[in-house]
C-alpha positions in Angstrom: -105.8 -104.4 138.1 -106.9 -102.1 135.3 -110.6 -102.8 136.1 -110.0 -101.7 139.7 -108.4 -98.5 138.6 -111.3 -97.7 136.3 -113.9 -98.3 139.0 -111.9 -96.2 141.4 -111.8 -93.4 138.8 -115.5 -93.5 138.3 -116.2 -93.3 142.1 -113.7 -90.5 142.7 -114.9 -88.4 139.8 -118.6 -89.2 140.6 -119.1 -90.3 137.0 -122.0 -92.6 135.9 -121.9 -95.2 133.2 -124.8 -95.1 130.8 -124.1 -98.1 128.5 -121.5 -100.5 127.2 -121.3 -101.8 123.7 -119.4 -104.9 122.4 -119.0 -105.5 118.7 -117.7 -108.9 117.6 -116.7 -109.3 113.9 -114.6 -111.5 111.7 -111.6 -110.0 110.0 -108.3 -110.8 108.5 -105.0 -109.9 110.1 -103.0 -107.1 108.4 -99.6 -107.9 106.9 -98.0 -106.0 109.9 -100.0 -108.1 112.4 -99.1 -111.4 110.6 -95.4 -110.4 110.7 -95.6 -109.3 114.3 -97.4 -112.5 115.5 -95.6 -114.9 113.1 -98.7 -115.9 111.3 -97.8 -117.5 108.0 -101.2 -117.8 106.2 -104.5 -115.9 105.9 -105.7 -117.0 109.3 -109.1 -115.7 110.2 -109.3 -113.5 113.2 -112.1 -112.5 115.6 -112.1 -108.8 116.5 -113.7 -107.4 119.6 -114.4 -103.7 120.0 -115.7 -102.4 123.3 -117.0 -98.9 124.1 -118.3 -97.7 127.4 -120.3 -94.4 127.5 -120.9 -92.1 130.4 -124.4 -90.5 131.0 -123.3 -87.3 129.3 -122.4 -89.3 126.1 -118.6 -89.2 126.5 -116.6 -92.4 125.8 -115.1 -93.6 129.1 -113.4 -96.7 127.8 -112.4 -98.0 124.4 -110.6 -101.3 123.5 -110.0 -103.2 120.3 -108.5 -106.7 120.4 -107.9 -109.4 117.8 -107.9 -113.1 118.4 -106.8 -116.1 116.3 -110.1 -117.8 115.5 -109.0 -121.2 116.7 -108.4 -119.9 120.3 -111.5 -117.7 120.6 -114.4 -118.6 122.9 -117.4 -116.3 123.5 -119.7 -116.8 126.5 -122.6 -114.7 127.7 -124.3 -115.2 131.0 -127.6 -113.5 131.8 -128.6 -113.2 135.4 -132.1 -112.2 136.5 -131.9 -110.3 139.9 
């Protein structure tokens, strides 16, 4: 649903995306996150940061998510058109 709204906004406002960047890094959960997620030990996390830039350099989208390492899978598919 959110992706649909973002695409509609781009089309309505006649914006053009220049690039998207995804950063994947290992990190530890903060004490607050451990308490919130009921994590009892120093479980390793995988952090994903995503930034999408418009042609004029403005950030259009930003997200930061953390995943418990045991449940994280990364897949990349390259398609040659």
